[in-house]
HTML snippet that shows the backbone in 3Dmol.js (N, CA, C, O; Angstrom):
<script src="https://3Dmol.org/build/3Dmol-min.js"></script>
<div id="view" style="width:600px;height:400px;position:relative"></div>
<script>
const pdb = `
ATOM      1  N   MET A   1      85.164  88.366  79.349  1.00  0.00           N
ATOM      2  CA  MET A   1      85.904  89.552  79.841  1.00  0.00           C
ATOM      3  C   MET A   1      86.781  89.976  78.636  1.00  0.00           C
ATOM      4  O   MET A   1      87.376  89.144  77.951  1.00  0.00           O
ATOM      5  N   SER A   2      86.834  91.281  78.414  1.00  0.00           N
ATOM      6  CA  SER A   2      87.659  91.841  77.302  1.00  0.00           C
ATOM      7  C   SER A   2      89.047  92.103  77.802  1.00  0.00           C
ATOM      8  O   SER A   2      89.202  92.353  78.997  1.00  0.00           O
ATOM      9  N   ALA A   3      90.058  92.067  76.989  1.00  0.00           N
ATOM     10  CA  ALA A   3      91.450  92.380  77.197  1.00  0.00           C
ATOM     11  C   ALA A   3      91.640  93.819  77.616  1.00  0.00           C
ATOM     12  O   ALA A   3      91.035  94.740  77.068  1.00  0.00           O
ATOM     13  N   PHE A   4      92.463  93.976  78.566  1.00  0.00           N
ATOM     14  CA  PHE A   4      92.785  95.424  78.948  1.00  0.00           C
ATOM     15  C   PHE A   4      93.578  96.065  77.838  1.00  0.00           C
ATOM     16  O   PHE A   4      94.500  95.480  77.269  1.00  0.00           O
ATOM     17  N   GLU A   5      93.173  97.328  77.542  1.00  0.00           N
ATOM     18  CA  GLU A   5      93.835  98.174  76.543  1.00  0.00           C
ATOM     19  C   GLU A   5      94.613  99.296  77.300  1.00  0.00           C
ATOM     20  O   GLU A   5      94.071 100.055  78.102  1.00  0.00           O
ATOM     21  N   PHE A   6      96.019  99.330  76.948  1.00  0.00           N
ATOM     22  CA  PHE A   6      96.775 100.321  77.562  1.00  0.00           C
ATOM     23  C   PHE A   6      96.421 101.738  77.094  1.00  0.00           C
ATOM     24  O   PHE A   6      96.204 101.943  75.900  1.00  0.00           O
ATOM     25  N   MET A   7      96.358 102.713  77.993  1.00  0.00           N
ATOM     26  CA  MET A   7      96.069 103.997  77.472  1.00  0.00           C
ATOM     27  C   MET A   7      97.318 104.750  77.149  1.00  0.00           C
ATOM     28  O   MET A   7      97.302 105.690  76.355  1.00  0.00           O
ATOM     29  N   ASP A   8      98.439 104.332  77.778  1.00  0.00           N
ATOM     30  CA  ASP A   8      99.775 104.938  77.562  1.00  0.00           C
ATOM     31  C   ASP A   8     100.776 103.819  77.292  1.00  0.00           C
ATOM     32  O   ASP A   8     101.242 103.145  78.211  1.00  0.00           O
ATOM     33  N   PRO A   9     101.108 103.629  75.959  1.00  0.00           N
ATOM     34  CA  PRO A   9     102.074 102.565  75.658  1.00  0.00           C
ATOM     35  C   PRO A   9     103.487 102.839  76.239  1.00  0.00           C
ATOM     36  O   PRO A   9     104.316 101.934  76.338  1.00  0.00           O
ATOM     37  N   ALA A  10     103.732 104.111  76.619  1.00  0.00           N
ATOM     38  CA  ALA A  10     105.081 104.434  77.101  1.00  0.00           C
ATOM     39  C   ALA A  10     105.069 104.439  78.628  1.00  0.00           C
ATOM     40  O   ALA A  10     105.892 105.110  79.250  1.00  0.00           O
ATOM     41  N   TYR A  11     104.164 103.712  79.224  1.00  0.00           N
ATOM     42  CA  TYR A  11     104.043 103.670  80.628  1.00  0.00           C
ATOM     43  C   TYR A  11     105.317 103.314  81.364  1.00  0.00           C
ATOM     44  O   TYR A  11     105.614 103.980  82.355  1.00  0.00           O
ATOM     45  N   ALA A  12     106.075 102.348  80.977  1.00  0.00           N
ATOM     46  CA  ALA A  12     107.229 101.813  81.596  1.00  0.00           C
ATOM     47  C   ALA A  12     108.264 102.927  81.796  1.00  0.00           C
ATOM     48  O   ALA A  12     108.803 103.102  82.889  1.00  0.00           O
ATOM     49  N   ASP A  13     108.538 103.700  80.683  1.00  0.00           N
ATOM     50  CA  ASP A  13     109.446 104.807  80.738  1.00  0.00           C
ATOM     51  C   ASP A  13     109.081 105.858  81.802  1.00  0.00           C
ATOM     52  O   ASP A  13     109.886 106.307  82.618  1.00  0.00           O
ATOM     53  N   ARG A  14     107.784 106.203  81.710  1.00  0.00           N
ATOM     54  CA  ARG A  14     107.166 107.211  82.660  1.00  0.00           C
ATOM     55  C   ARG A  14     107.322 106.824  83.986  1.00  0.00           C
ATOM     56  O   ARG A  14     107.731 107.632  84.820  1.00  0.00           O
ATOM     57  N   VAL A  15     107.013 105.562  84.303  1.00  0.00           N
ATOM     58  CA  VAL A  15     107.141 105.052  85.690  1.00  0.00           C
ATOM     59  C   VAL A  15     108.579 104.967  86.170  1.00  0.00           C
ATOM     60  O   VAL A  15     108.849 105.283  87.329  1.00  0.00           O
ATOM     61  N   LEU A  16     109.497 104.558  85.333  1.00  0.00           N
ATOM     62  CA  LEU A  16     110.920 104.481  85.742  1.00  0.00           C
ATOM     63  C   LEU A  16     111.456 105.859  85.917  1.00  0.00           C
ATOM     64  O   LEU A  16     112.258 106.067  86.828  1.00  0.00           O
ATOM     65  N   ARG A  17     111.075 106.834  85.107  1.00  0.00           N
ATOM     66  CA  ARG A  17     111.631 108.160  85.285  1.00  0.00           C
ATOM     67  C   ARG A  17     111.133 108.734  86.646  1.00  0.00           C
ATOM     68  O   ARG A  17     111.900 109.382  87.358  1.00  0.00           O
ATOM     69  N   SER A  18     109.889 108.499  86.986  1.00  0.00           N
ATOM     70  CA  SER A  18     109.383 109.059  88.162  1.00  0.00           C
ATOM     71  C   SER A  18     110.017 108.365  89.379  1.00  0.00           C
ATOM     72  O   SER A  18     110.355 109.023  90.364  1.00  0.00           O
ATOM     73  N   PHE A  19     110.169 107.093  89.309  1.00  0.00           N
ATOM     74  CA  PHE A  19     110.795 106.329  90.476  1.00  0.00           C
ATOM     75  C   PHE A  19     112.202 106.884  90.613  1.00  0.00           C
ATOM     76  O   PHE A  19     112.604 107.116  91.753  1.00  0.00           O
ATOM     77  N   ASP A  20     112.966 107.113  89.609  1.00  0.00           N
ATOM     78  CA  ASP A  20     114.283 107.649  89.678  1.00  0.00           C
ATOM     79  C   ASP A  20     114.350 108.991  90.395  1.00  0.00           C
ATOM     80  O   ASP A  20     115.410 109.347  90.910  1.00  0.00           O
ATOM     81  N   ARG A  21     113.264 109.744  90.447  1.00  0.00           N
ATOM     82  CA  ARG A  21     113.261 110.958  91.123  1.00  0.00           C
ATOM     83  C   ARG A  21     112.875 110.878  92.651  1.00  0.00           C
ATOM     84  O   ARG A  21     112.766 111.882  93.355  1.00  0.00           O
ATOM     85  N   GLN A  22     112.676 109.568  93.102  1.00  0.00           N
ATOM     86  CA  GLN A  22     112.319 109.320  94.630  1.00  0.00           C
ATOM     87  C   GLN A  22     113.644 109.346  95.304  1.00  0.00           C
ATOM     88  O   GLN A  22     114.391 108.371  95.225  1.00  0.00           O
ATOM     89  N   LYS A  23     113.973 110.433  95.973  1.00  0.00           N
ATOM     90  CA  LYS A  23     115.205 110.490  96.693  1.00  0.00           C
ATOM     91  C   LYS A  23     115.323 109.469  97.857  1.00  0.00           C
ATOM     92  O   LYS A  23     116.400 108.932  98.114  1.00  0.00           O
ATOM     93  N   PHE A  24     114.194 109.218  98.548  1.00  0.00           N
ATOM     94  CA  PHE A  24     114.245 108.266  99.599  1.00  0.00           C
ATOM     95  C   PHE A  24     114.549 106.817  99.089  1.00  0.00           C
ATOM     96  O   PHE A  24     115.292 106.073  99.729  1.00  0.00           O
ATOM     97  N   MET A  25     113.946 106.438  97.909  1.00  0.00           N
ATOM     98  CA  MET A  25     114.260 105.181  97.369  1.00  0.00           C
ATOM     99  C   MET A  25     115.919 105.079  97.030  1.00  0.00           C
ATOM    100  O   MET A  25     116.588 104.072  97.258  1.00  0.00           O
ATOM    101  N   THR A  26     116.368 106.157  96.522  1.00  0.00           N
ATOM    102  CA  THR A  26     117.795 106.149  96.236  1.00  0.00           C
ATOM    103  C   THR A  26     118.674 106.041  97.590  1.00  0.00           C
ATOM    104  O   THR A  26     119.712 105.380  97.636  1.00  0.00           O
ATOM    105  N   LEU A  27     118.205 106.683  98.567  1.00  0.00           N
ATOM    106  CA  LEU A  27     118.918 106.700  99.828  1.00  0.00           C
ATOM    107  C   LEU A  27     119.003 105.307 100.391  1.00  0.00           C
ATOM    108  O   LEU A  27     120.053 104.897 100.885  1.00  0.00           O
ATOM    109  N   ILE A  28     117.911 104.573 100.323  1.00  0.00           N
ATOM    110  CA  ILE A  28     117.918 103.122 100.807  1.00  0.00           C
ATOM    111  C   ILE A  28     118.329 102.050  99.898  1.00  0.00           C
ATOM    112  O   ILE A  28     118.352 100.869 100.244  1.00  0.00           O
ATOM    113  N   GLY A  29     118.657 102.474  98.720  1.00  0.00           N
ATOM    114  CA  GLY A  29     119.201 101.591  97.654  1.00  0.00           C
ATOM    115  C   GLY A  29     118.107 100.773  96.929  1.00  0.00           C
ATOM    116  O   GLY A  29     118.417  99.723  96.366  1.00  0.00           O
ATOM    117  N   ALA A  30     116.845 101.224  96.931  1.00  0.00           N
ATOM    118  CA  ALA A  30     115.826 100.552  96.220  1.00  0.00           C
ATOM    119  C   ALA A  30     115.940 100.810  94.720  1.00  0.00           C
ATOM    120  O   ALA A  30     116.342 101.865  94.228  1.00  0.00           O
ATOM    121  N   ARG A  31     115.506  99.629  93.988  1.00  0.00           N
ATOM    122  CA  ARG A  31     115.469  99.854  92.548  1.00  0.00           C
ATOM    123  C   ARG A  31     114.165  99.263  91.980  1.00  0.00           C
ATOM    124  O   ARG A  31     113.746  98.157  92.323  1.00  0.00           O
ATOM    125  N   LEU A  32     113.584 100.015  91.145  1.00  0.00           N
ATOM    126  CA  LEU A  32     112.310  99.446  90.354  1.00  0.00           C
ATOM    127  C   LEU A  32     112.871  98.647  89.205  1.00  0.00           C
ATOM    128  O   LEU A  32     113.507  99.175  88.292  1.00  0.00           O
ATOM    129  N   VAL A  33     112.637  97.462  89.274  1.00  0.00           N
ATOM    130  CA  VAL A  33     113.282  96.541  88.270  1.00  0.00           C
ATOM    131  C   VAL A  33     112.247  96.047  87.280  1.00  0.00           C
ATOM    132  O   VAL A  33     112.635  95.620  86.192  1.00  0.00           O
ATOM    133  N   ARG A  34     111.005  96.075  87.567  1.00  0.00           N
ATOM    134  CA  ARG A  34     110.001  95.627  86.540  1.00  0.00           C
ATOM    135  C   ARG A  34     108.728  96.278  86.682  1.00  0.00           C
ATOM    136  O   ARG A  34     107.934  95.862  87.526  1.00  0.00           O
ATOM    137  N   PRO A  35     108.426  97.339  85.881  1.00  0.00           N
ATOM    138  CA  PRO A  35     107.079  97.803  85.866  1.00  0.00           C
ATOM    139  C   PRO A  35     106.323  96.943  84.766  1.00  0.00           C
ATOM    140  O   PRO A  35     106.800  96.706  83.657  1.00  0.00           O
ATOM    141  N   ALA A  36     105.206  96.548  85.168  1.00  0.00           N
ATOM    142  CA  ALA A  36     104.287  95.890  84.152  1.00  0.00           C
ATOM    143  C   ALA A  36     102.900  96.316  84.457  1.00  0.00           C
ATOM    144  O   ALA A  36     102.635  96.715  85.591  1.00  0.00           O
ATOM    145  N   PRO A  37     101.981  96.260  83.518  1.00  0.00           N
ATOM    146  CA  PRO A  37     100.628  96.756  83.647  1.00  0.00           C
ATOM    147  C   PRO A  37      99.968  96.249  84.969  1.00  0.00           C
ATOM    148  O   PRO A  37      99.667  95.068  85.142  1.00  0.00           O
ATOM    149  N   GLY A  38      99.761  97.281  85.928  1.00  0.00           N
ATOM    150  CA  GLY A  38      99.130  96.858  87.109  1.00  0.00           C
ATOM    151  C   GLY A  38     100.071  96.215  88.172  1.00  0.00           C
ATOM    152  O   GLY A  38      99.637  95.779  89.238  1.00  0.00           O
ATOM    153  N   GLU A  39     101.371  96.183  87.821  1.00  0.00           N
ATOM    154  CA  GLU A  39     102.348  95.515  88.706  1.00  0.00           C
ATOM    155  C   GLU A  39     103.658  96.399  88.729  1.00  0.00           C
ATOM    156  O   GLU A  39     103.977  97.176  87.830  1.00  0.00           O
ATOM    157  N   CYS A  40     104.370  96.165  89.893  1.00  0.00           N
ATOM    158  CA  CYS A  40     105.689  96.854  90.107  1.00  0.00           C
ATOM    159  C   CYS A  40     106.444  96.024  90.936  1.00  0.00           C
ATOM    160  O   CYS A  40     105.977  95.557  91.976  1.00  0.00           O
ATOM    161  N   GLU A  41     107.801  95.766  90.470  1.00  0.00           N
ATOM    162  CA  GLU A  41     108.650  95.027  91.313  1.00  0.00           C
ATOM    163  C   GLU A  41     109.792  95.741  91.716  1.00  0.00           C
ATOM    164  O   GLU A  41     110.554  96.205  90.868  1.00  0.00           O
ATOM    165  N   ILE A  42     110.007  95.887  93.010  1.00  0.00           N
ATOM    166  CA  ILE A  42     111.023  96.753  93.620  1.00  0.00           C
ATOM    167  C   ILE A  42     111.961  95.844  94.334  1.00  0.00           C
ATOM    168  O   ILE A  42     111.577  94.969  95.110  1.00  0.00           O
ATOM    169  N   HIS A  43     113.244  96.091  94.032  1.00  0.00           N
ATOM    170  CA  HIS A  43     114.283  95.220  94.806  1.00  0.00           C
ATOM    171  C   HIS A  43     115.008  96.176  95.747  1.00  0.00           C
ATOM    172  O   HIS A  43     115.301  97.331  95.439  1.00  0.00           O
ATOM    173  N   LEU A  44     115.274  95.598  96.928  1.00  0.00           N
ATOM    174  CA  LEU A  44     116.033  96.369  97.979  1.00  0.00           C
ATOM    175  C   LEU A  44     117.078  95.418  98.552  1.00  0.00           C
ATOM    176  O   LEU A  44     116.741  94.457  99.243  1.00  0.00           O
ATOM    177  N   PRO A  45     118.346  95.693  98.262  1.00  0.00           N
ATOM    178  CA  PRO A  45     119.374  94.811  98.826  1.00  0.00           C
ATOM    179  C   PRO A  45     119.429  94.979 100.333  1.00  0.00           C
ATOM    180  O   PRO A  45     119.256  96.083 100.850  1.00  0.00           O
ATOM    181  N   PHE A  46     119.679  93.848 101.057  1.00  0.00           N
ATOM    182  CA  PHE A  46     119.793  93.986 102.421  1.00  0.00           C
ATOM    183  C   PHE A  46     120.913  94.889 102.990  1.00  0.00           C
ATOM    184  O   PHE A  46     122.076  94.800 102.597  1.00  0.00           O
ATOM    185  N   MET A  47     120.512  95.737 103.910  1.00  0.00           N
ATOM    186  CA  MET A  47     121.556  96.684 104.531  1.00  0.00           C
ATOM    187  C   MET A  47     121.152  96.597 106.096  1.00  0.00           C
ATOM    188  O   MET A  47     120.012  96.815 106.506  1.00  0.00           O
ATOM    189  N   PRO A  48     122.192  96.266 106.863  1.00  0.00           N
ATOM    190  CA  PRO A  48     122.037  96.105 108.352  1.00  0.00           C
ATOM    191  C   PRO A  48     121.425  97.460 108.877  1.00  0.00           C
ATOM    192  O   PRO A  48     120.667  97.470 109.846  1.00  0.00           O
ATOM    193  N   GLU A  49     121.775  98.573 108.215  1.00  0.00           N
ATOM    194  CA  GLU A  49     121.280  99.952 108.735  1.00  0.00           C
ATOM    195  C   GLU A  49     119.793  99.960 108.599  1.00  0.00           C
ATOM    196  O   GLU A  49     119.186 100.828 109.225  1.00  0.00           O
ATOM    197  N   LEU A  50     119.142  99.134 107.885  1.00  0.00           N
ATOM    198  CA  LEU A  50     117.623  99.174 107.652  1.00  0.00           C
ATOM    199  C   LEU A  50     116.932  98.104 108.548  1.00  0.00           C
ATOM    200  O   LEU A  50     115.708  97.973 108.548  1.00  0.00           O
ATOM    201  N   SER A  51     117.745  97.360 109.297  1.00  0.00           N
ATOM    202  CA  SER A  51     117.093  96.370 110.127  1.00  0.00           C
ATOM    203  C   SER A  51     116.740  96.791 111.549  1.00  0.00           C
ATOM    204  O   SER A  51     117.138  97.832 112.070  1.00  0.00           O
ATOM    205  N   GLN A  52     115.902  95.822 112.165  1.00  0.00           N
ATOM    206  CA  GLN A  52     115.554  96.079 113.533  1.00  0.00           C
ATOM    207  C   GLN A  52     116.535  95.256 114.392  1.00  0.00           C
ATOM    208  O   GLN A  52     117.494  94.676 113.883  1.00  0.00           O
ATOM    209  N   GLN A  53     116.262  95.224 115.720  1.00  0.00           N
ATOM    210  CA  GLN A  53     117.204  94.666 116.625  1.00  0.00           C
ATOM    211  C   GLN A  53     117.494  93.143 116.470  1.00  0.00           C
ATOM    212  O   GLN A  53     118.495  92.641 116.982  1.00  0.00           O
ATOM    213  N   HIS A  54     116.606  92.434 115.761  1.00  0.00           N
ATOM    214  CA  HIS A  54     116.798  90.892 115.586  1.00  0.00           C
ATOM    215  C   HIS A  54     117.429  90.736 114.255  1.00  0.00           C
ATOM    216  O   HIS A  54     117.569  89.574 113.874  1.00  0.00           O
ATOM    217  N   GLY A  55     117.864  91.752 113.422  1.00  0.00           N
ATOM    218  CA  GLY A  55     118.474  91.564 112.139  1.00  0.00           C
ATOM    219  C   GLY A  55     117.665  91.487 110.909  1.00  0.00           C
ATOM    220  O   GLY A  55     118.201  91.305 109.816  1.00  0.00           O
ATOM    221  N   TYR A  56     116.265  91.633 111.067  1.00  0.00           N
ATOM    222  CA  TYR A  56     115.373  91.594 109.882  1.00  0.00           C
ATOM    223  C   TYR A  56     114.994  92.944 109.532  1.00  0.00           C
ATOM    224  O   TYR A  56     115.107  93.862 110.345  1.00  0.00           O
ATOM    225  N   TYR A  57     114.513  93.121 108.270  1.00  0.00           N
ATOM    226  CA  TYR A  57     114.184  94.428 107.810  1.00  0.00           C
ATOM    227  C   TYR A  57     113.187  94.985 108.873  1.00  0.00           C
ATOM    228  O   TYR A  57     112.391  94.267 109.478  1.00  0.00           O
ATOM    229  N   HIS A  58     113.310  96.385 109.051  1.00  0.00           N
ATOM    230  CA  HIS A  58     112.354  97.023 109.961  1.00  0.00           C
ATOM    231  C   HIS A  58     111.061  97.100 109.236  1.00  0.00           C
ATOM    232  O   HIS A  58     111.058  97.251 108.014  1.00  0.00           O
ATOM    233  N   GLY A  59     109.980  97.006 109.908  1.00  0.00           N
ATOM    234  CA  GLY A  59     108.645  97.053 109.404  1.00  0.00           C
ATOM    235  C   GLY A  59     108.374  98.362 108.657  1.00  0.00           C
ATOM    236  O   GLY A  59     107.632  98.357 107.676  1.00  0.00           O
ATOM    237  N   GLY A  60     108.928  99.428 109.075  1.00  0.00           N
ATOM    238  CA  GLY A  60     108.854 100.710 108.372  1.00  0.00           C
ATOM    239  C   GLY A  60     109.390 100.659 106.936  1.00  0.00           C
ATOM    240  O   GLY A  60     108.811 101.257 106.029  1.00  0.00           O
ATOM    241  N   ILE A  61     110.440  99.979 106.752  1.00  0.00           N
ATOM    242  CA  ILE A  61     111.114  99.832 105.416  1.00  0.00           C
ATOM    243  C   ILE A  61     110.160  98.995 104.564  1.00  0.00           C
ATOM    244  O   ILE A  61     109.919  99.328 103.404  1.00  0.00           O
ATOM    245  N   ILE A  62     109.605  97.893 105.134  1.00  0.00           N
ATOM    246  CA  ILE A  62     108.736  96.988 104.324  1.00  0.00           C
ATOM    247  C   ILE A  62     107.504  97.773 103.892  1.00  0.00           C
ATOM    248  O   ILE A  62     107.028  97.672 102.761  1.00  0.00           O
ATOM    249  N   GLY A  63     107.001  98.573 104.864  1.00  0.00           N
ATOM    250  CA  GLY A  63     105.753  99.434 104.559  1.00  0.00           C
ATOM    251  C   GLY A  63     106.105 100.453 103.439  1.00  0.00           C
ATOM    252  O   GLY A  63     105.316 100.672 102.520  1.00  0.00           O
ATOM    253  N   THR A  64     107.297 101.062 103.540  1.00  0.00           N
ATOM    254  CA  THR A  64     107.675 101.981 102.528  1.00  0.00           C
ATOM    255  C   THR A  64     107.791 101.321 101.152  1.00  0.00           C
ATOM    256  O   THR A  64     107.350 101.936 100.180  1.00  0.00           O
ATOM    257  N   ILE A  65     108.342 100.135 100.997  1.00  0.00           N
ATOM    258  CA  ILE A  65     108.441  99.476  99.724  1.00  0.00           C
ATOM    259  C   ILE A  65     107.138  99.099  99.196  1.00  0.00           C
ATOM    260  O   ILE A  65     106.885  99.236  97.999  1.00  0.00           O
ATOM    261  N   ALA A  66     106.224  98.592 100.103  1.00  0.00           N
ATOM    262  CA  ALA A  66     104.882  98.171  99.748  1.00  0.00           C
ATOM    263  C   ALA A  66     104.146  99.445  99.286  1.00  0.00           C
ATOM    264  O   ALA A  66     103.423  99.379  98.292  1.00  0.00           O
ATOM    265  N   ASP A  67     104.289 100.534  99.920  1.00  0.00           N
ATOM    266  CA  ASP A  67     103.522 101.733  99.446  1.00  0.00           C
ATOM    267  C   ASP A  67     103.956 102.254  98.112  1.00  0.00           C
ATOM    268  O   ASP A  67     103.136 102.661  97.288  1.00  0.00           O
ATOM    269  N   SER A  68     105.294 102.240  97.893  1.00  0.00           N
ATOM    270  CA  SER A  68     105.818 102.583  96.554  1.00  0.00           C
ATOM    271  C   SER A  68     105.371 101.656  95.402  1.00  0.00           C
ATOM    272  O   SER A  68     104.981 102.030  94.296  1.00  0.00           O
ATOM    273  N   ALA A  69     105.496 100.312  95.866  1.00  0.00           N
ATOM    274  CA  ALA A  69     105.117  99.345  94.765  1.00  0.00           C
ATOM    275  C   ALA A  69     103.673  99.401  94.418  1.00  0.00           C
ATOM    276  O   ALA A  69     103.303  99.249  93.254  1.00  0.00           O
ATOM    277  N   GLY A  70     102.806  99.625  95.447  1.00  0.00           N
ATOM    278  CA  GLY A  70     101.324  99.812  95.067  1.00  0.00           C
ATOM    279  C   GLY A  70     101.027 101.032  94.328  1.00  0.00           C
ATOM    280  O   GLY A  70     100.186 101.051  93.429  1.00  0.00           O
ATOM    281  N   GLY A  71     101.729 102.094  94.704  1.00  0.00           N
ATOM    282  CA  GLY A  71     101.452 103.395  93.914  1.00  0.00           C
ATOM    283  C   GLY A  71     101.983 103.258  92.506  1.00  0.00           C
ATOM    284  O   GLY A  71     101.272 103.610  91.564  1.00  0.00           O
ATOM    285  N   TYR A  72     103.128 102.794  92.320  1.00  0.00           N
ATOM    286  CA  TYR A  72     103.664 102.677  90.925  1.00  0.00           C
ATOM    287  C   TYR A  72     102.830 101.620  90.116  1.00  0.00           C
ATOM    288  O   TYR A  72     102.622 101.803  88.917  1.00  0.00           O
ATOM    289  N   ALA A  73     102.386 100.593  90.727  1.00  0.00           N
ATOM    290  CA  ALA A  73     101.512  99.626  90.051  1.00  0.00           C
ATOM    291  C   ALA A  73     100.252 100.303  89.448  1.00  0.00           C
ATOM    292  O   ALA A  73      99.855 100.043  88.312  1.00  0.00           O
ATOM    293  N   ALA A  74      99.635 101.205  90.297  1.00  0.00           N
ATOM    294  CA  ALA A  74      98.601 101.977  89.811  1.00  0.00           C
ATOM    295  C   ALA A  74      98.984 102.945  88.714  1.00  0.00           C
ATOM    296  O   ALA A  74      98.257 103.169  87.746  1.00  0.00           O
ATOM    297  N   PHE A  75     100.152 103.501  88.913  1.00  0.00           N
ATOM    298  CA  PHE A  75     100.735 104.474  87.958  1.00  0.00           C
ATOM    299  C   PHE A  75     100.816 103.952  86.613  1.00  0.00           C
ATOM    300  O   PHE A  75     100.569 104.681  85.653  1.00  0.00           O
ATOM    301  N   THR A  76     101.170 102.653  86.468  1.00  0.00           N
ATOM    302  CA  THR A  76     101.360 102.015  85.220  1.00  0.00           C
ATOM    303  C   THR A  76     100.133 102.061  84.455  1.00  0.00           C
ATOM    304  O   THR A  76     100.238 101.984  83.231  1.00  0.00           O
ATOM    305  N   LEU A  77      98.994 102.173  84.975  1.00  0.00           N
ATOM    306  CA  LEU A  77      97.645 102.122  84.292  1.00  0.00           C
ATOM    307  C   LEU A  77      97.047 103.504  83.996  1.00  0.00           C
ATOM    308  O   LEU A  77      96.006 103.632  83.351  1.00  0.00           O
ATOM    309  N   MET A  78      97.749 104.534  84.496  1.00  0.00           N
ATOM    310  CA  MET A  78      97.237 105.956  84.256  1.00  0.00           C
ATOM    311  C   MET A  78      97.734 106.510  83.002  1.00  0.00           C
ATOM    312  O   MET A  78      98.742 106.075  82.445  1.00  0.00           O
ATOM    313  N   THR A  79      97.018 107.479  82.557  1.00  0.00           N
ATOM    314  CA  THR A  79      97.490 108.257  81.442  1.00  0.00           C
ATOM    315  C   THR A  79      97.786 109.646  82.027  1.00  0.00           C
ATOM    316  O   THR A  79      97.190 110.075  83.015  1.00  0.00           O
ATOM    317  N   MET A  80      98.734 110.328  81.370  1.00  0.00           N
ATOM    318  CA  MET A  80      99.098 111.668  81.784  1.00  0.00           C
ATOM    319  C   MET A  80      98.863 112.607  80.645  1.00  0.00           C
ATOM    320  O   MET A  80      99.836 112.981  79.991  1.00  0.00           O
ATOM    321  N   HIS A  81      97.783 112.980  80.377  1.00  0.00           N
ATOM    322  CA  HIS A  81      97.358 113.739  79.156  1.00  0.00           C
ATOM    323  C   HIS A  81      98.109 115.186  79.324  1.00  0.00           C
ATOM    324  O   HIS A  81      97.756 116.054  80.122  1.00  0.00           O
ATOM    325  N   GLY A  82      99.233 115.278  78.400  1.00  0.00           N
ATOM    326  CA  GLY A  82      99.890 116.591  78.278  1.00  0.00           C
ATOM    327  C   GLY A  82     100.809 116.961  79.526  1.00  0.00           C
ATOM    328  O   GLY A  82     101.285 118.087  79.674  1.00  0.00           O
ATOM    329  N   ARG A  83     101.004 115.953  80.367  1.00  0.00           N
ATOM    330  CA  ARG A  83     101.906 116.330  81.548  1.00  0.00           C
ATOM    331  C   ARG A  83     103.147 115.697  81.375  1.00  0.00           C
ATOM    332  O   ARG A  83     103.180 114.466  81.367  1.00  0.00           O
ATOM    333  N   ALA A  84     104.249 116.405  81.224  1.00  0.00           N
ATOM    334  CA  ALA A  84     105.640 115.881  81.061  1.00  0.00           C
ATOM    335  C   ALA A  84     106.387 115.799  82.269  1.00  0.00           C
ATOM    336  O   ALA A  84     107.516 115.309  82.235  1.00  0.00           O
ATOM    337  N   ASP A  85     105.818 116.285  83.502  1.00  0.00           N
ATOM    338  CA  ASP A  85     106.514 116.361  84.711  1.00  0.00           C
ATOM    339  C   ASP A  85     106.259 115.221  85.620  1.00  0.00           C
ATOM    340  O   ASP A  85     106.655 115.279  86.784  1.00  0.00           O
ATOM    341  N   GLN A  86     105.618 114.174  85.162  1.00  0.00           N
ATOM    342  CA  GLN A  86     105.308 112.990  86.020  1.00  0.00           C
ATOM    343  C   GLN A  86     106.477 112.061  86.033  1.00  0.00           C
ATOM    344  O   GLN A  86     106.428 111.017  86.685  1.00  0.00           O
TER     345      GLN A  86
END
`;
const viewer = $3Dmol.createViewer("view");
viewer.addModel(pdb, "pdb");
viewer.setStyle({}, {cartoon: {color: "spectrum"}});
viewer.zoomTo();
viewer.render();
</script>
């Protein structure tokens, strides 16, 4: 198996800039702390306002973070030929 070659060496900056424009992530206090090729680590500090009746994170919040992490993990591997608005 050959080593993966990055198409965009500036992927981390592009991914972080895009994440910073996610208004909902800002609202819930989420932070993208580590974009890596094919990976994305998002931290979300516990907030009681995001919990369900038993005090655990609501499943909708978990789904939201998982959706964003998966999308941004894929985004680390993409190239954006001539697109500055990503």
